[in-house]
C-alpha positions as CSV (number, residue, x, y, z in Angstrom):
1,M,-109.4,-9.6,29.9
2,E,-109.3,-8.7,26.2
3,R,-106.0,-8.5,24.5
4,A,-106.6,-4.9,23.4
5,E,-107.2,-3.9,27.0
6,L,-103.9,-5.4,28.2
7,C,-102.1,-3.2,25.7
8,T,-103.1,0.1,27.3
9,G,-100.6,-0.3,30.2
10,L,-97.3,1.5,30.3
11,V,-93.9,-0.1,31.3
12,R,-92.2,3.2,32.2
13,T,-93.3,6.7,32.9
14,R,-91.5,10.0,32.4
15,D,-91.3,10.7,36.2
16,S,-89.7,7.3,36.9
17,L,-86.8,8.0,34.6
18,S,-83.4,9.5,35.6
19,T,-82.7,13.1,34.7
20,D,-80.1,12.1,32.1
21,S,-82.4,9.9,30.1
22,R,-85.7,11.8,30.7
23,E,-85.2,14.2,27.8
24,E,-85.4,11.4,25.3
25,Y,-88.9,10.3,26.4
26,D,-92.3,11.9,25.8
27,Y,-95.1,12.0,28.3
28,P,-96.8,8.6,28.3
29,R,-100.0,8.6,26.4
30,R,-102.6,6.0,25.5
31,I,-102.0,4.3,22.1
32,E,-105.3,3.3,20.5
33,P,-105.5,-0.5,20.0
34,A,-106.5,0.0,16.3
35,L,-103.0,1.5,15.6
36,R,-101.1,-1.5,17.1
37,R,-99.5,-4.3,15.2
38,W,-98.5,-7.4,17.0
39,P,-95.2,-9.1,16.6
40,S,-95.1,-12.0,14.2
41,H,-94.2,-15.6,15.1
42,Q,-90.6,-14.6,14.1
43,S,-90.3,-12.1,17.0
44,T,-87.3,-12.8,19.2
45,L,-89.5,-12.1,22.3
46,G,-91.4,-15.3,22.1
47,Q,-95.1,-15.6,23.1
48,P,-96.2,-12.6,25.2
49,N,-97.4,-13.3,28.7
50,L,-98.1,-9.9,30.1
51,V,-98.1,-7.6,27.1
52,R,-97.5,-3.9,27.6
53,T,-96.9,-1.1,25.2
54,L,-94.1,1.5,25.7
55,P,-94.5,4.7,23.7
56,F,-91.2,6.6,23.8
57,R,-89.4,9.3,22.0
58,G,-85.9,8.7,20.6
59,L,-83.9,9.6,17.5
60,A,-86.8,8.3,15.4
61,G,-89.6,9.9,17.4
62,E,-92.5,8.0,18.9
63,V,-92.4,4.3,18.3
64,G,-94.8,1.7,19.7
65,L,-93.1,-1.4,21.1
66,V,-95.0,-4.5,21.9
67,L,-93.0,-6.6,24.4
68,T,-93.3,-9.0,27.3
69,S,-92.8,-8.0,30.9
70,Q,-89.5,-10.0,31.2
71,H,-88.0,-8.0,28.4
72,A,-89.1,-4.5,29.4
73,I,-86.3,-3.6,31.9
74,H,-83.7,-5.1,29.5
75,L,-84.9,-2.7,26.8
76,V,-84.8,0.4,29.0
77,H,-81.3,-0.4,30.1
78,E,-80.0,-0.9,26.6
79,R,-81.9,2.1,25.2
80,D,-79.4,4.6,26.7
81,W,-76.5,3.0,24.8
82,T,-78.4,2.7,21.5
83,C,-79.9,6.2,21.4
84,D,-76.8,8.2,22.5
85,R,-76.3,10.5,19.4
86,H,-72.8,11.6,20.5
87,R,-71.3,8.3,21.5
88,K,-67.7,7.9,20.3
89,Q,-67.7,4.1,20.0
90,S,-68.3,4.2,16.2
91,Q,-65.1,3.4,14.4
92,E,-63.8,3.4,10.9
93,V,-64.8,0.6,8.5
94,G,-63.3,-2.8,9.5
95,I,-62.5,-2.0,13.1
96,S,-64.1,-4.3,15.7
97,H,-66.0,-3.0,18.6
98,R,-67.1,-4.6,21.9
99,A,-69.4,-7.6,21.6
100,R,-73.1,-7.0,22.3
101,D,-75.3,-9.5,24.1
102,R,-78.5,-7.9,23.0
103,H,-81.6,-8.9,21.0
104,I,-83.3,-6.7,18.4
105,V,-86.7,-5.9,19.6
106,Q,-89.2,-6.1,16.7
107,L,-90.2,-2.4,16.1
108,V,-93.8,-2.0,15.0
109,A,-93.5,1.0,12.7
110,T,-96.7,2.5,11.4
111,E,-96.9,4.2,8.1
112,R,-97.0,7.5,10.0
113,Q,-93.8,6.7,11.8
114,Q,-92.1,5.8,8.6
115,A,-93.2,9.0,7.0
116,R,-91.8,10.9,10.0
117,C,-88.5,9.1,9.6
118,R,-88.3,10.0,6.0
119,E,-89.0,13.6,6.7
120,R,-86.2,13.7,9.4
121,V,-83.8,12.1,7.1
122,E,-84.6,14.5,4.3
123,R,-84.1,17.4,6.7
124,L,-80.7,16.0,7.7
125,S,-79.7,15.6,4.1
126,K,-80.2,19.3,3.5
127,S,-78.7,20.4,6.8
128,S,-75.3,22.1,7.3
129,L,-73.8,19.1,9.1
130,D,-70.7,17.5,7.6
131,C,-70.7,14.2,5.8
132,E,-69.8,12.0,8.8
133,S,-72.3,13.8,11.2
134,I,-75.1,13.3,8.7
135,R,-74.3,9.6,8.4
136,R,-74.2,9.0,12.1
137,E,-77.5,10.9,12.7
138,V,-79.2,8.9,9.9
139,I,-77.9,5.6,11.4
140,G,-79.4,6.6,14.7
141,E,-82.8,7.2,13.1
142,L,-82.8,3.9,11.3
143,Q,-81.6,1.9,14.3
144,Q,-84.6,3.2,16.2
145,L,-87.2,2.5,13.5
146,I,-85.8,-0.7,11.8
147,G,-83.7,-2.2,14.5
148,F,-80.1,-3.4,14.1
149,D,-76.8,-3.2,16.0
150,R,-74.0,-3.6,13.5
151,W,-73.6,-1.5,10.3
152,C,-71.2,0.1,7.9
153,W,-71.5,3.1,5.6
154,P,-68.7,3.3,3.0
155,L,-68.5,6.1,0.4
156,S,-68.2,5.4,-3.3
157,D,-66.3,6.4,-6.4
158,P,-69.3,7.2,-8.6
159,E,-67.5,6.1,-11.8
160,T,-66.2,2.6,-10.8
161,L,-68.5,2.0,-7.8
162,L,-65.6,1.0,-5.5
163,P,-65.9,1.7,-1.8
164,N,-63.2,4.2,-0.7
165,G,-63.5,4.4,3.1
166,G,-66.3,5.1,5.5
167,I,-67.5,4.6,9.0
168,A,-68.9,1.5,10.7
169,E,-69.7,-0.5,13.8
170,H,-69.1,-4.2,13.3
171,D,-66.8,-6.9,14.5
172,F,-65.5,-8.6,11.4
173,G,-62.6,-6.3,10.7
174,P,-60.0,-9.0,9.8
175,G,-62.6,-10.4,7.3
176,V,-63.1,-7.2,5.4
177,P,-60.6,-8.0,2.6
178,R,-62.1,-11.4,2.0
179,S,-65.6,-10.0,2.1
180,L,-64.8,-7.3,-0.5
181,E,-62.9,-9.8,-2.6
182,L,-65.9,-12.1,-2.8
183,E,-68.4,-9.3,-3.3
184,Y,-66.6,-7.8,-6.2
185,S,-65.7,-11.1,-7.9
186,S,-68.5,-13.6,-7.6
187,D,-71.1,-12.8,-4.9
188,D,-73.9,-10.7,-6.3
189,F,-76.4,-11.2,-3.5
190,A,-77.3,-7.7,-2.2
191,A,-73.9,-6.5,-3.6
192,K,-73.0,-2.8,-3.6
193,R,-72.3,-2.5,-7.3
194,V,-75.4,-4.4,-8.2
195,L,-77.7,-2.3,-6.1
196,A,-76.0,0.9,-7.4
197,R,-77.2,-0.1,-10.9
198,H,-80.4,-2.0,-10.2
199,A,-83.9,-0.4,-10.6
200,N,-84.5,-1.2,-6.9
201,S,-81.7,0.4,-4.8
202,A,-82.4,-1.7,-1.7
203,G,-82.0,-5.4,-1.1
204,S,-81.3,-8.0,1.6
205,L,-79.5,-11.3,1.7
206,H,-82.6,-13.1,2.9
207,T,-84.7,-11.9,0.1
208,E,-82.2,-12.4,-2.7
209,T,-81.1,-15.9,-1.6
210,G,-84.7,-17.0,-1.0
211,G,-84.0,-17.4,2.7
212,D,-80.9,-19.7,2.2
213,L,-78.1,-17.4,3.3
214,G,-75.6,-20.1,2.7
215,R,-75.9,-19.4,-1.0
216,S,-73.8,-16.3,-0.4
217,P,-70.1,-17.1,0.0
218,R,-69.6,-13.7,1.6
219,W,-72.0,-14.5,4.3
220,D,-70.8,-18.1,4.8
221,E,-67.1,-17.3,5.1
222,V,-67.1,-13.9,6.8
223,L,-70.4,-12.9,8.3
224,R,-71.8,-16.2,9.6
225,P,-68.7,-16.9,11.9
226,V,-69.3,-13.6,13.8
227,G,-73.0,-14.3,14.3
228,I,-74.5,-12.1,11.6
229,G,-77.7,-13.2,10.1
230,D,-79.5,-11.1,7.5
231,V,-78.0,-8.1,5.8
232,A,-79.9,-5.2,4.3
233,A,-78.2,-2.7,2.0
234,V,-79.2,0.4,0.1
235,A,-77.4,2.4,-2.5
236,C,-77.3,6.1,-1.7
237,R,-77.7,7.4,-5.3
238,D,-79.2,10.3,-7.1
239,A,-79.4,11.4,-10.7
240,L,-75.7,12.0,-10.8
241,G,-74.5,8.7,-9.5
242,C,-74.0,6.5,-6.5
243,W,-72.1,8.1,-3.7
244,G,-72.2,5.4,-1.0
245,W,-74.1,2.5,0.6
246,I,-75.7,1.7,4.0
247,E,-75.3,-1.9,5.1
248,A,-77.2,-3.0,8.2
249,Y,-76.5,-6.3,9.9
250,R,-78.9,-8.3,12.2
251,D,-77.9,-11.2,14.4
252,R,-78.7,-14.7,13.4
253,S,-81.2,-15.0,16.3
254,D,-83.1,-12.0,15.0
255,R,-85.8,-11.8,12.4
256,S,-84.8,-11.0,8.8
257,F,-85.4,-7.6,7.3
258,G,-88.9,-7.3,5.9
259,E,-90.3,-5.7,2.8
260,Q,-91.4,-2.7,4.9
261,D,-87.8,-2.2,6.0
262,L,-86.4,-2.3,2.5
263,E,-89.1,0.0,1.2
264,L,-88.1,2.6,3.8
265,L,-84.4,2.3,2.9
266,A,-85.1,2.6,-0.8
267,S,-87.2,5.7,-0.3
268,I,-84.4,7.6,1.5
269,G,-81.6,6.5,-0.8
270,P,-82.0,9.4,-3.3
271,C,-81.9,12.2,-0.7
272,L,-78.9,10.5,1.1
273,G,-77.1,10.2,-2.2
274,S,-77.5,14.0,-2.8
275,A,-76.3,14.7,0.8
276,L,-73.2,12.6,0.3
277,R,-72.5,14.2,-3.1
278,R,-72.8,17.6,-1.6
279,T,-70.7,17.0,1.5
280,M,-68.1,14.4,0.8
281,Y,-65.8,16.8,-1.1
282,A,-66.8,19.9,0.8
283,T,-63.3,20.6,2.1
284,D,-60.6,22.3,0.1
285,G,-58.0,20.1,-1.6
286,A,-54.3,20.3,-0.7
287,V,-51.3,21.4,-2.8
288,V,-48.4,19.2,-1.8
289,E,-45.0,18.4,-3.3
290,P,-45.3,15.8,-6.1
291,T,-44.7,12.3,-4.9
292,P,-43.5,9.5,-7.3
293,P,-46.0,6.7,-7.8
294,G,-45.9,3.6,-5.6
295,V,-46.6,0.0,-6.5
296,I,-47.9,-2.8,-4.4
297,V,-47.9,-6.4,-5.7
298,L,-50.5,-8.9,-4.4
299,D,-50.7,-12.6,-5.0
300,R,-53.7,-14.5,-6.3
301,D,-55.3,-14.5,-2.8
302,L,-54.8,-10.8,-2.6
303,K,-52.0,-11.1,0.0
304,H,-49.2,-8.6,0.1
305,V,-46.1,-9.8,-1.8
306,S,-43.9,-6.8,-2.2
307,S,-44.0,-3.0,-2.7
308,T,-41.9,-0.1,-3.8
309,A,-40.4,2.4,-1.3
310,N,-42.9,5.1,-2.3
311,A,-45.9,2.8,-1.8
312,R,-45.8,3.2,2.0
313,A,-46.0,7.0,1.8
314,W,-49.1,6.7,-0.4
315,I,-50.7,4.0,1.8
316,D,-50.4,6.3,4.8
317,V,-52.5,9.0,3.3
318,L,-55.4,6.7,2.4
319,P,-58.5,6.8,4.7
320,S,-58.3,4.4,7.7
321,A,-54.8,3.2,6.7
322,K,-53.5,3.1,10.3
323,L,-56.6,1.4,11.6
324,F,-56.4,-1.3,8.9
325,A,-52.7,-1.7,9.5
326,A,-53.6,-2.9,13.1
327,F,-55.1,-6.0,11.4
328,G,-52.2,-6.4,9.1
329,M,-54.3,-5.2,6.2
330,L,-54.0,-2.7,3.4
331,P,-56.7,0.1,3.0
332,S,-60.0,-1.5,2.0
333,V,-60.2,0.1,-1.4
334,V,-57.3,-2.0,-2.6
335,Y,-59.1,-5.3,-2.4
336,P,-62.1,-4.7,-4.6
337,A,-59.9,-2.9,-7.2
338,A,-57.6,-6.0,-7.3
339,A,-60.6,-8.4,-7.4
340,L,-62.0,-6.5,-10.5
341,A,-58.6,-6.3,-12.2
342,R,-58.2,-10.1,-12.2
343,T,-61.6,-10.6,-13.7
344,P,-61.5,-10.2,-17.5
345,R,-65.0,-8.7,-17.9
346,S,-64.4,-6.0,-15.4
347,A,-60.6,-5.4,-15.5
348,G,-61.1,-1.9,-16.8
349,D,-63.0,-0.9,-13.6
350,G,-60.1,-1.7,-11.3
351,H,-59.4,1.9,-10.3
352,A,-60.7,4.5,-7.9
353,L,-60.2,8.2,-7.2
354,L,-60.4,9.3,-3.6
355,R,-59.3,12.1,-1.3
356,G,-56.4,11.3,1.1
357,V,-56.4,12.3,4.7
358,D,-54.0,15.1,4.0
359,G,-56.3,16.5,1.3
360,R,-54.4,15.3,-1.8
361,W,-56.2,13.4,-4.5
362,V,-55.1,9.8,-5.0
363,M,-55.7,7.5,-8.0
364,I,-55.5,3.8,-7.3
365,E,-55.2,1.5,-10.3
366,A,-55.0,-2.3,-10.3
367,A,-53.9,-4.5,-13.2
368,A,-53.1,-8.2,-13.6
369,L,-49.4,-9.1,-14.1
370,E,-48.1,-11.4,-16.7
371,G,-45.3,-13.9,-16.0
372,H,-44.5,-17.1,-14.2
373,R,-46.5,-16.1,-11.1
374,E,-50.0,-16.4,-12.4
375,G,-52.7,-14.4,-10.7
376,E,-50.5,-11.6,-9.2
377,I,-51.9,-8.1,-9.2
378,A,-50.0,-4.8,-9.4
379,V,-51.7,-1.9,-7.6
380,T,-50.4,1.6,-8.5
381,L,-50.9,4.6,-6.3
382,R,-50.3,8.0,-7.8
383,S,-51.3,11.6,-7.9
384,A,-54.6,12.2,-9.7
385,S,-54.4,14.3,-12.9
386,A,-56.1,17.6,-13.3
387,S,-58.8,16.3,-15.6
388,E,-59.6,13.3,-13.2
389,T,-60.2,15.5,-10.2
390,S,-61.9,18.2,-12.1
391,D,-64.4,15.8,-13.7
392,L,-65.3,14.3,-10.3
393,L,-65.8,17.6,-8.6
394,C,-67.8,19.0,-11.4
395,R,-70.0,15.9,-11.3
396,A,-70.3,16.2,-7.5
397,Y,-71.4,19.8,-7.7
398,A,-73.8,19.2,-10.6
399,L,-72.2,21.7,-12.8
400,S,-73.5,22.1,-16.4
401,R,-71.2,21.6,-19.4
402,R,-70.7,25.4,-19.9
403,E,-70.1,25.9,-16.1
404,R,-67.4,23.2,-16.3
405,D,-65.8,25.0,-19.2
406,V,-65.7,28.2,-17.2
407,V,-64.3,26.5,-14.2
408,G,-61.6,24.9,-16.3
409,A,-60.6,28.2,-17.7
410,V,-60.5,30.0,-14.4
411,T,-58.4,27.3,-12.7
412,A,-56.0,27.5,-15.7
413,G,-55.4,31.2,-14.6
414,L,-57.4,33.1,-17.2
415,D,-59.2,36.3,-16.2
416,T,-62.8,37.1,-17.2
417,R,-61.9,38.6,-20.6
418,A,-59.7,35.7,-21.5
419,V,-62.3,33.2,-20.5
420,A,-64.9,35.0,-22.6
421,K,-62.6,35.0,-25.6
422,R,-61.8,31.4,-25.2
423,L,-65.4,30.3,-24.9
424,F,-66.8,32.8,-27.4
425,I,-69.2,34.4,-24.9
426,T,-69.5,37.8,-23.4
427,P,-67.8,38.8,-20.1
428,Y,-71.3,39.3,-18.6
429,T,-72.1,35.7,-19.4
430,V,-68.9,34.5,-17.8
431,Q,-69.9,36.4,-14.6
432,D,-73.3,34.8,-14.6
433,H,-71.8,31.4,-14.9
434,L,-69.4,32.0,-12.1
435,K,-72.2,33.2,-9.9
436,S,-74.1,30.0,-10.5
437,V,-70.9,28.0,-9.9
438,F,-70.2,29.8,-6.6
439,E,-73.7,29.0,-5.4
440,K,-73.5,25.3,-6.2
441,I,-70.1,24.8,-4.7
442,G,-70.7,27.1,-1.7
443,V,-67.9,29.6,-2.2
444,H,-67.9,33.3,-2.6
445,S,-64.8,34.2,-4.6
446,R,-62.4,32.9,-7.3
447,R,-59.8,32.4,-4.6
448,E,-62.1,30.0,-2.8
449,L,-63.0,28.3,-6.0
450,L,-59.3,27.8,-6.7
451,A,-58.8,26.4,-3.2
452,R,-61.6,23.9,-3.8
453,F,-60.1,22.8,-7.1
454,S,-56.5,23.2,-5.9
455,A,-55.4,19.7,-6.9
456,S,-56.6,20.4,-10.4
457,A,-55.0,23.8,-10.5
458,A,-51.7,22.6,-9.2
459,A,-51.6,19.8,-11.7
460,S,-52.4,22.2,-14.5
């Protein structure tokens, strides 16, 4: 029998599925042989004996899978775990999850399927979902089309390009500090800061190391011991900056990410950057009692040496602080900031601005100490100033220079006439600018505007 004829069979049908999983599948249909692509010699499935095609509908829509009969049932069983949009097993960055004994099936994505994925991601990026929900939905789409189990998606300070918390599913939590230290000091292979500035926003370890993953100290020391093979990363950036990154990890037994995979990631990076920028600061800030700065001292290996009494209070408000504490670690943003501070050429970038879990704005600054203990780093945690938070929010909401001036005057407590007098414009122009600001920020009154910029207003 010809190979093309063998491919017209179906592994599962809609009627044979359980009620719970049936809604994710479409009615079986014939897939024309001309549209199929066969797995390469790198496929984890080995040589096909009885080849069958399973068309199914999941988070990424219809995808053609070419697989051998001994793997078909395994795929169907694992599919329910992978495609569950509302699973609660995803944890904050650095927190391990249960080990998975599963191979990545080589997904044969056509250009049409990639286009559909891009369209769905673009719709998600413009939806009313919150920042975390958008990220989880997008990960589900990419897992179905590209194929990977472990991943992380940190957010970014667009000025210094430091990760400041995020969500993830991986099992190298205790190795996160060392991984970030290496990435922000010496390892530039598919590194976050490099991709954020590079013409091509997507890359992989396999591509950038020429297939020799051992050239990456980050992979050799942290990722290899937990069975991770290739890593693909994309910077979620738009015209106003980089607002986060997606990192996808494949097992060492799986094939590397291909050029087609990286092209897809690069194509969705801009719309995801805009989505993160629009949603990551969508909640109102908090006005809290002023807290004195706290200081943490780290040794040359970025191990905790000492800290002030106020440092603990600041650490507790940072994203994922309690989860990282379970590993005996500080919040993840501390380590890349310290790594940059001890490098002369990038010492000025060792700071990050982020929103605490209680809504307050926190500025983290790292600097090398001078003295007999060479290599020690002091990390200061303090309340962000009015100008620091206002600049970031105005950038995130894409406000023009004049709109920023109007917002600054309003948060300073000036009424419409006073704003017009200060800026040498008419009151009608002030109202026009405020209307545009309200639309961009998603508020409807000056009271809501002040609540959104409350940290700035309080500092002023």
